[in-house]
C-alpha positions in Angstrom: 134.0 133.2 161.0 130.6 133.6 162.6 130.1 132.0 165.9 127.2 129.2 166.1 124.0 130.2 168.0 121.3 127.8 169.2 118.0 129.3 169.4 115.2 126.9 171.0 111.3 128.1 171.1 109.9 125.7 173.6 106.6 124.2 172.4 106.7 127.0 169.4 109.1 125.2 167.1 108.1 122.0 168.2 104.5 120.8 167.4 103.0 119.9 170.9 99.1 119.5 171.4 97.4 122.5 172.5 96.4 122.7 176.1 98.6 119.8 177.0 97.8 119.1 180.8 100.4 118.2 183.4 100.0 115.7 186.3 100.0 117.1 189.8 102.6 114.7 191.0 104.9 116.9 188.6 103.9 119.9 189.6 103.6 119.5 193.5 105.4 118.2 196.6 103.3 117.3 199.9 104.3 120.0 202.8 106.6 118.0 205.2 107.8 115.3 202.8 111.2 116.2 202.1 114.9 115.4 201.5 117.3 115.1 203.9 121.0 116.2 203.5 123.7 113.7 205.3 127.2 114.6 205.8 130.2 112.1 207.8 134.0 111.8 207.4 135.6 108.8 206.6 138.5 106.9 205.3 139.0 105.4 201.7 141.7 102.6 202.1 143.3 100.0 199.4 144.6 102.7 197.1 147.5 101.7 194.8 149.7 104.5 196.0 147.5 107.5 195.4 146.3 108.2 198.8 146.9 111.3 200.9 150.8 112.4 201.1 152.7 113.5 204.1 151.3 117.3 204.1 147.8 115.7 205.1 148.3 115.0 208.8 144.4 114.4 209.6 144.1 111.0 207.5 147.3 109.5 209.6 145.6 110.5 212.6 142.0 109.2 211.6 143.7 106.2 210.5 145.7 105.8 214.2 142.1 106.4 215.6 140.6 103.4 213.7 143.4 100.9 214.8 143.4 102.2 218.2 139.4 101.0 218.2 140.9 97.9 216.8 143.2 97.1 219.5 146.4 98.5 217.6 148.1 101.3 219.1 150.5 103.6 216.5 152.0 106.9 216.9 150.2 108.9 214.1 153.6 111.2 213.6 155.2 107.8 212.5 152.8 106.9 210.1 153.2 107.2 206.0 150.6 105.3 204.2 150.0 106.3 200.9 147.2 103.9 200.4 145.0 105.8 202.4 142.8 109.0 201.8 140.4 111.0 203.8 137.0 111.8 202.1 134.2 113.8 203.0 130.9 111.7 202.4 127.7 112.9 201.5 124.3 111.3 200.8 120.4 112.5 200.6 117.8 110.7 202.6 114.7 110.3 201.0 111.3 111.2 202.9 109.7 108.1 204.8 113.0 106.0 204.1 112.6 103.2 206.8 115.3 101.5 208.3 117.4 98.9 206.6 116.7 100.7 202.8 120.0 101.2 200.9 121.0 104.5 199.7 123.7 106.0 197.1 126.5 107.9 198.9 129.1 110.1 197.5 132.8 110.2 198.4 135.2 113.4 197.8 138.9 113.2 198.8 139.7 116.4 201.1 143.3 115.9 201.2 145.8 115.5 198.5 145.1 112.2 197.2 145.6 111.7 193.6 143.0 109.3 192.8 140.5 107.2 194.5 140.3 104.1 191.9 139.9 101.3 193.3 139.7 102.5 197.0 137.1 101.0 199.7 135.3 103.1 201.9 135.4 101.9 205.8 132.4 102.3 208.0 131.4 105.8 208.0 128.7 107.4 210.2 126.1 109.8 208.3 124.7 112.6 210.3 122.0 114.8 209.6 121.8 118.8 210.5 120.7 118.1 214.1 123.8 115.7 214.4 121.9 112.4 214.6 123.2 109.3 212.7 120.6 108.6 210.1 122.9 105.8 207.9 126.1 104.3 207.9 128.1 103.9 204.5 130.6 101.5 203.5 131.4 99.7 200.5 133.7 99.9 197.1 134.2 103.2 195.5 133.4 103.8 191.8 135.2 106.9 190.2 134.1 106.8 186.7 137.8 108.0 185.7 141.4 107.3 185.9 144.7 108.9 186.3 147.8 107.0 185.1 151.3 108.3 184.6 153.3 110.9 186.7 154.6 114.6 186.3 154.4 115.3 182.6 153.7 112.2 181.4 150.2 111.5 182.6 147.0 111.0 181.4 143.7 112.3 183.5 140.1 111.1 182.6 137.3 112.8 184.3 137.5 113.4 188.0 139.1 110.4 189.8 139.0 112.2 193.3 135.0 112.2 193.7 133.6 108.7 193.5 130.3 107.3 194.5 129.5 104.0 196.4 125.7 102.8 194.9 123.5 101.5 197.7 126.6 101.7 199.8 124.7 103.2 202.9 122.3 101.5 205.1 119.4 103.7 206.7 119.9 103.3 210.7 117.1 106.0 211.9 113.7 106.9 209.7 113.7 110.5 208.4 112.0 113.2 210.2 108.5 113.7 208.0 105.1 114.9 208.7 102.4 112.0 208.6 99.5 113.1 206.3 96.4 113.5 208.6 93.2 115.3 208.0 94.5 118.1 206.6 97.1 118.3 203.7 98.9 121.2 202.1 100.3 121.0 198.6 103.4 123.0 197.5 103.7 124.2 194.4 107.5 123.8 193.1 107.0 126.6 190.7 105.1 129.6 192.4 102.2 131.0 190.6 98.9 132.3 192.0 96.7 131.4 188.5 98.6 127.7 188.6 97.2 127.6 192.0 94.1 128.5 191.7 93.7 125.9 189.1 94.8 123.2 190.9 92.6 124.5 193.6 89.6 124.4 191.6 90.4 120.9 190.1 90.5 119.4 193.4 87.1 120.8 194.4 85.7 119.4 190.8 87.1 115.9 191.4 85.9 115.7 195.4 82.6 118.1 195.2 81.7 119.1 198.8 79.1 121.4 200.2 82.0 123.4 201.4 85.0 123.4 199.0 88.0 121.1 200.4 90.5 122.8 198.6 91.8 126.4 199.1 95.0 128.4 197.7 96.4 130.0 200.6 99.1 131.9 198.4 101.0 131.5 194.9 102.9 128.5 196.3 100.8 126.5 199.1 97.2 124.5 198.6 95.5 123.8 201.9 93.1 120.5 201.2 91.0 119.0 203.7 90.8 114.8 203.8 87.2 114.2 202.8 85.3 111.7 205.1 85.2 108.7 203.1 89.0 109.2 203.0 89.7 109.7 206.8 91.2 106.0 207.5 92.7 106.3 203.8 94.9 109.5 203.9 97.8 107.9 201.6 94.8 106.6 198.8 93.7 110.3 198.8 97.2 111.9 198.2 97.5 109.2 195.3 94.5 110.2 193.8 95.4 113.9 194.0 98.6 113.2 192.4 96.9 111.6 189.3 94.8 114.8 188.5 95.9 116.8 185.6 96.0 120.7 185.4 96.6 123.1 182.7 99.9 125.2 184.0 100.5 129.0 183.4 104.1 130.1 182.9 105.2 133.4 182.8 106.7 134.5 179.6 110.6 134.2 179.8 113.4 134.3 177.8 116.6 132.8 178.4 119.9 133.5 177.5 123.5 131.6 178.1 126.1 134.1 176.8 128.7 131.4 177.4 127.2 128.5 174.9 125.3 131.2 172.4 122.1 129.3 173.7 118.6 131.3 173.6 115.5 129.5 174.8 111.9 131.2 174.7 108.8 130.0 175.5 105.8 129.8 173.1 103.9 132.6 175.0 106.8 135.3 174.1 105.3 138.0 172.1 106.9 140.9 170.2 105.1 144.4 169.9 105.3 146.1 166.7 109.0 147.2 166.2 111.4 148.0 163.4 115.2 147.0 164.3 118.2 148.1 162.5 121.4 146.6 163.2 125.0 147.2 161.9 128.6 146.5 162.6 131.5 149.4 163.3 135.0 147.9 163.6 138.0 150.2 164.4 141.4 148.6 164.4 144.7 150.3 164.9 147.6 148.5 164.6 151.4 149.4 165.3 154.5 147.9 163.5 157.8 148.0 165.1 160.6 148.7 162.0 164.5 148.7 162.8 166.0 151.9 161.2 169.7 150.1 160.4 172.4 153.1 159.7 175.0 152.5 157.0 178.1 150.9 157.7 181.0 153.1 159.3 178.5 155.9 159.5 177.7 157.7 162.5 174.0 157.2 162.8 172.4 155.1 165.5 170.2 152.0 165.0 166.7 153.0 166.1 163.3 151.7 166.6 160.7 153.6 164.3 157.1 152.7 164.8 154.3 152.4 162.5 151.0 153.1 163.1 147.9 152.1 160.7 144.4 152.8 161.6 141.5 151.4 159.6 138.0 151.6 160.2 134.7 149.5 158.5 131.2 150.1 159.2 128.5 147.1 157.3 125.4 148.3 156.1 123.1 148.5 158.2 120.4 145.6 158.2 116.9 145.9 159.5 113.7 144.1 160.1 110.3 144.6 160.7 108.2 142.5 163.6 104.3 143.4 162.8 101.6 143.2 166.1 101.6 139.7 167.8 104.8 138.6 166.2 105.5 135.0 167.6 108.5 132.6 168.5 109.1 131.4 165.3 108.9 134.7 163.4 111.3 136.2 165.9 113.5 133.4 165.4 113.6 133.4 161.6 114.0 137.1 161.6 116.8 137.1 163.7 118.6 134.0 161.6 117.7 136.3 158.3 120.1 138.9 159.2 122.8 136.6 160.0 123.1 137.6 163.8 125.7 136.4 166.0 125.2 135.1 169.6 126.2 138.6 171.2 124.3 140.3 168.3 121.0 138.6 169.4 121.7 139.4 173.1 122.3 142.9 172.5 119.2 143.0 169.9 117.1 141.0 173.0 118.2 143.6 175.7 117.2 146.5 173.2 113.9 145.0 172.6 113.2 144.5 176.6 114.3 148.2 177.1 111.9 149.6 174.3 109.0 147.5 176.0 108.9 145.6 172.8 109.6 142.3 174.5 106.6 140.6 176.5 108.6 138.7 178.5 110.8 138.3 181.2 114.8 138.4 179.9 117.1 136.2 182.1 120.9 136.1 181.6 122.6 133.1 183.0 
């Protein structure tokens, strides 16, 4: 049985309008405005006997410290509470996040807890890379899965040791962000010199000036001077820039996922004139162990006699010819016409790239 293969030609097999433009809002980000990763250590309580076991000592110590702050003194070595689990809590703090804003957090068990279902995350401080507390989290954990039964008679759905607390954290300190002033810089999410020049041109066309306002500094950064009429309205100026549309230039690329047999090619991919011949050579060596049993009352001995069989087979070569200027559609149809399997197509594409006939970057993921 042949393996199935999914071949996708982006904007080549789908009928997309020619020269479709993209908003700058999807292409760029403002320098200094970025997300910030937060992390914290906390406890999830209220579990139904699925928390940390005796082997996880730090969860008992953490519970003892928590109780100590509430005026309850207890020896952590004497605690055996299976309704508590130690977790690592993470969150993403958006740029310009203000105090009092709620953000989502994720809690993941770091001990030997079996399930966080139904648990409650108690007050946890979330710190940034600078060690400062930027948010505090607390609330019920939603796992999106469950685990039932014990030992061999158990059933687990999804991943019950990781859960989310929707809107479970409250921002206590504003994120460090660079406020736009008289000069802003746009960062391309996919660096490209051609696209950077086009963005600069479209901004200068929208805001004409004796001296061009926008200038590409490199393939990923465009510096823009704020016009005099927007000096006190920089936010509005950035909003107007985000609404501009530009034709994006992308490098030709072929992406191969050998694990799933998926091949994705853009419409810019071209194939030079080339002839392809492909066939399979199969060699099979099989060993069968037979037992030689002597006759009754004879002096013979039982022997194991290996029987080896070698067979080989070679398919008739299948060939195809691609003419000058072949498109993605023609390449897909040609590969499908010779019944190529995922491994065959990957080998053919690699050979085309080595021969200099594939005018695109080949990337295997």
